C-alpha positions as CSV (number, residue, x, y, z in Angstrom):
1,M,-3.7,-30.3,-107.9
2,A,-3.2,-26.2,-109.2
3,S,-1.2,-24.2,-106.8
4,I,-0.7,-20.6,-106.0
5,G,2.5,-18.7,-106.9
6,N,5.5,-19.9,-108.6
7,D,6.4,-23.3,-108.7
8,D,9.5,-23.0,-107.7
9,G,8.9,-21.6,-104.2
10,D,10.2,-18.6,-104.5
11,A,7.8,-16.7,-102.5
12,G,9.1,-13.1,-104.0
13,F,11.0,-10.0,-102.2
14,Q,9.0,-9.2,-99.1
15,I,8.7,-5.0,-98.5
16,A,6.6,-5.1,-95.3
17,P,9.8,-7.6,-92.9
18,M,12.7,-4.6,-94.3
19,V,9.8,-2.3,-93.6
20,D,9.3,-3.0,-90.1
21,V,13.3,-3.7,-89.4
22,V,13.5,0.0,-91.0
23,F,11.9,1.1,-88.1
24,V,13.1,-1.4,-85.6
25,L,16.4,0.8,-86.4
26,M,15.3,3.9,-87.0
27,L,13.3,3.7,-83.0
28,F,16.8,2.7,-81.6
29,F,19.3,5.1,-83.3
30,M,16.0,8.3,-82.0
31,A,16.6,6.5,-78.5
32,S,20.4,6.4,-78.0
33,A,20.6,9.8,-79.6
34,G,18.4,11.6,-76.7
35,S,20.6,9.6,-74.0
36,Q,23.4,11.6,-74.9
37,V,25.4,13.4,-72.0
38,A,25.9,16.5,-73.2
39,E,29.5,17.7,-72.7
40,R,30.7,20.3,-70.5
41,E,34.2,22.7,-70.3
42,L,35.3,21.6,-67.0
43,N,37.7,23.7,-64.7
44,I,39.8,22.3,-63.1
45,N,43.6,23.4,-61.3
46,L,45.6,22.2,-62.0
47,P,49.3,21.7,-59.8
48,G,51.0,24.9,-59.6
49,S,54.8,25.4,-57.3
50,K,53.5,26.9,-54.1
51,T,54.4,28.1,-51.4
52,P,55.6,26.6,-47.6
53,S,52.8,29.8,-46.4
54,T,49.8,28.0,-49.0
55,A,51.0,24.6,-48.4
56,Q,50.0,24.3,-44.5
57,T,46.5,25.5,-46.2
58,D,46.1,23.3,-48.5
59,L,46.1,20.5,-45.9
60,P,43.8,17.7,-44.7
61,P,41.6,18.7,-42.0
62,T,43.3,16.1,-39.1
63,P,40.9,14.6,-36.3
64,L,41.4,15.1,-32.8
65,M,40.0,11.4,-31.1
66,V,39.2,12.1,-27.9
67,D,38.7,8.6,-26.2
68,I,36.9,8.9,-22.8
69,T,36.9,5.4,-21.0
70,G,33.7,4.1,-18.7
71,D,36.5,4.7,-15.4
72,G,36.7,9.1,-16.7
73,N,39.7,9.0,-18.0
74,V,40.4,10.5,-21.4
75,S,42.7,10.7,-23.9
76,V,43.3,13.3,-27.4
77,N,44.6,10.6,-30.4
78,N,46.6,8.4,-27.7
79,K,47.6,11.4,-25.8
80,A,46.3,10.9,-21.1
81,F,44.9,15.2,-20.8
82,G,42.8,14.3,-17.7
83,G,41.8,11.6,-14.9
84,P,38.4,10.8,-13.5
85,S,39.1,13.6,-10.5
86,D,40.3,15.8,-13.2
87,K,36.7,17.9,-13.2
88,E,37.5,21.6,-14.9
89,M,39.8,19.5,-18.0
90,T,42.3,22.4,-17.2
91,A,45.2,20.4,-20.1
92,L,42.1,19.2,-22.8
93,R,40.9,23.2,-23.0
94,E,44.5,24.1,-23.3
95,F,45.8,21.2,-25.9
96,F,42.2,22.1,-27.6
97,K,43.3,26.4,-27.1
98,E,47.2,25.0,-29.1
99,A,44.9,23.4,-31.9
100,I,43.0,25.9,-32.6
101,V,45.9,28.5,-32.8
102,Q,47.6,26.4,-34.9
103,C,45.0,25.0,-37.7
104,G,42.3,27.5,-37.1
105,N,39.7,25.5,-36.2
106,K,38.9,23.5,-38.8
107,D,39.9,19.8,-37.6
108,P,37.1,18.3,-36.2
109,V,36.7,16.7,-33.0
110,I,35.3,13.8,-32.3
111,I,34.4,12.3,-29.3
112,R,33.7,8.6,-28.6
113,P,33.0,7.9,-25.1
114,E,32.7,4.1,-24.4
115,S,29.2,2.5,-23.6
116,D,30.1,2.3,-20.3
117,T,30.0,6.2,-19.3
118,R,29.1,8.9,-17.3
119,H,27.0,12.1,-18.9
120,D,28.4,14.1,-16.4
121,R,31.9,13.2,-18.0
122,I,31.1,13.7,-20.8
123,M,29.5,17.0,-20.6
124,D,33.1,17.9,-19.1
125,V,35.0,17.9,-22.1
126,L,32.3,18.6,-23.5
127,N,32.6,21.8,-21.7
128,A,36.6,21.9,-22.0
129,A,35.9,21.9,-26.0
130,G,33.4,25.2,-25.4
131,A,35.6,27.2,-23.1
132,A,38.6,26.5,-25.6
133,G,36.3,27.4,-28.8
134,V,36.1,24.3,-30.4
135,K,33.7,24.9,-33.4
136,N,34.0,21.4,-35.2
137,L,32.7,18.7,-33.6
138,T,30.5,15.8,-33.0
139,F,30.3,11.6,-31.4
140,N,30.7,8.9,-32.9
């Protein structure tokens, strides 16, 4: 039987698979080069020595948590400020005014009524906050 090619089974150097490998590598490097993030300069303010007046203005705001129970009792950060019969909420209003003077109205007021709290009691608290000039108010 006649055989085609070399008798020792060597098919010779094949160039086509090598070209395929080169194209795959080139495609890989082109795709990875396109996804590189360009470096930019970052403006960073490093901490330095602060005077006492600027140190207090850089403090993060402390939220004022206003809890309203189902029976109408109002407390701010676990300190009682009004019972169910106090419709004017004068103590709460004065507390909010003091907090605004001390903190500059940056501290958020978060109202957390219980699920069975009457809506008119929530309105009493909102009216007291509005009369004191609270600007940063939310519900939780």
